[in-house]
C-alpha positions, 0 to 999 in steps of 0.5 A: 487427096493427093495421088503420089507416085513413089520413084525408089520406093524400096530404099530408105526415103521410099519406105520413110516416105510411105509412113509419112503417107500412112500417117495420112491417109486423108491427104495423099494415097498412094497410086504408083511405085517403081523400084530396082529389085525387091520385089518382095518389099514392093509387092507388101505395099502393093498388098497395103495400098489398093490405091496402087496402079502401076509398079515398076521393077527394073530387074526383069526377072522378078515381074511375075512376082508382083501381082494386083496391078499393071508391071512395069519392067527394063530400064525404061520402067521408072519413065513407063509409070509416069507415062501411064499413071494419073498423079499429082506428084512425082516422088523421086528417091531414087538413087543414082543418074537413073533418077534425071530421065524420070523427073524431066518426063515428069516436068514436062507431064506438067506434074511437080516433084518432089526430089530426092534425086540429087543427081538429076540437077548435079549431072543435068541441073540445066535441061532441069532448070530450062525444062521447069521454066518452059512448064512453070513446075515446081523442085520441092526438095527431099534432101534435109539441108535444101529443105532447112534452107526451103523453109528458112526461106518463107515469107522472105524474098531471093534478092534480100539473101546474103548466103546459104549456109549449107552445114555438113556433119564431116562424115565418117573419117571428120576427126581424121587427118589426111594422112590418116586417110590412107589405109582407112576400111569399107567397114570404118567408112560405112560407120556414120557418126549421125545417120544410117545412110545407104552405102553410097550415100555413107562413101559420098558423105566421108569424101565430102562429095556429098556435099559438094552435090548438095552445092550444085543442088541449091545453085539450082533449086534456088536460083542463086550464084555458087558465090552467096552458096557456103557450106560449114562443119556441123558435128551434130546435124541439128541445124540442117541448113541456115540463111543469112539475109543482108541485114546479118541476121540468119535464120536456120532449121533444126531438128532431128536425124529423121527424114520423115520431116523433110520429106512430110513438107515437101508432100503438104507444103504449105501445110505442115500436119501433125508428125509422129517422130520416135525421137523428136529433137529436145533443145533441153537435151542437146548440150551443143551446137558447134560449128567450125569453117570449111577445109578445103584442102582437108576435102578437096571434092568440094572445092572441086564441086563449086569449079564443076558447079560453075561451069555447067555444062557436062561435067556435073554428069562425068564428075556424077558417073565417075563418082558412081563407079568409083564408090562401086570400086571401092566397095568392093575393096578394088581401089583404096578410099583416097582413090576415089578421089583421083578417079573423080578428079582425072575423069573431069580433068580428060572428059570432052567439054560439052556446053549445052548438052542433050540428055543423050549427050548427058547419057554419053558423059556418064557412060565415059566416066564409068568405063573411064575409072574402071580401065584408068584403074584396069591400067594403074594395075597392069602397069604396076604387075 
């Protein structure tokens, strides 16, 4: 019986992880959960899983709404759960920079992580890589693209890999030119053609920041140089990613737009138990599969991600922090869609570079980037007045 500690339990990935666990009660038990503020959803999970020992909630005002378990609250709640819970695998489904410290804490404890928190590697990849080597622990990817690569690498050697090919849907505005993006609305941006995701990741998909994050993630997950990591546009989101080998053979993983498949693979690896899907992929109903060369002029954030990734240091934390803040301002309708890109570009340009940052320096870089973006647009507004 594998004991699971789940962070980000009330989000999309978190709830689907709970579903996978419930589909296999003979293999998994949920021993801990953490989330931001949805105490009502957390309590329903606790009531259904008496094996839960601890719960962490960031919102201290909601502590009294949780019953039947040891509760930790505040900014350190997730780390407190990790340090005070007996578990076999951490599922990190937290969104944002705050997911980095829990990843490092679990790895330092010697316990593997099933990772859906991009920022752990985008912002802290150097520290995570170092910790993995020191503790001989493992990361199991949950993102559909990285799970596809992980599956396509099975039975083969890294030295035989010619390149990784990460597919991208193109997001909400894949049929629009850059000139047509100047006045797009928040509501239009949040209508992803293929996936039902959270607000930030849907915006990041439209700017292609999300795909840039995935390139950086792939570098750390699979220990391959950026020169061997490519991206292609694939509208259907059926081929989740591919691996091309030195003999020109390409192995791909195909599946429906159901995140439970990569979640279950990360939890069960190397086993493949039965998974109940509402709409499993039926290739006889797939009319066509299209692939198109990536346009880095149309998607400059993806190009910037390669540059940031190669420089390493603290720039990933700056890139991510600026994006998180800019997306928030966009969702609040304080800046335009294209100004998200401007925010990130300016922050990365102005940031002080730190080659070998500590976790404290990464936290400071993240905070600096957020503050920079806010002050940058405040200055613009003041100047316009």
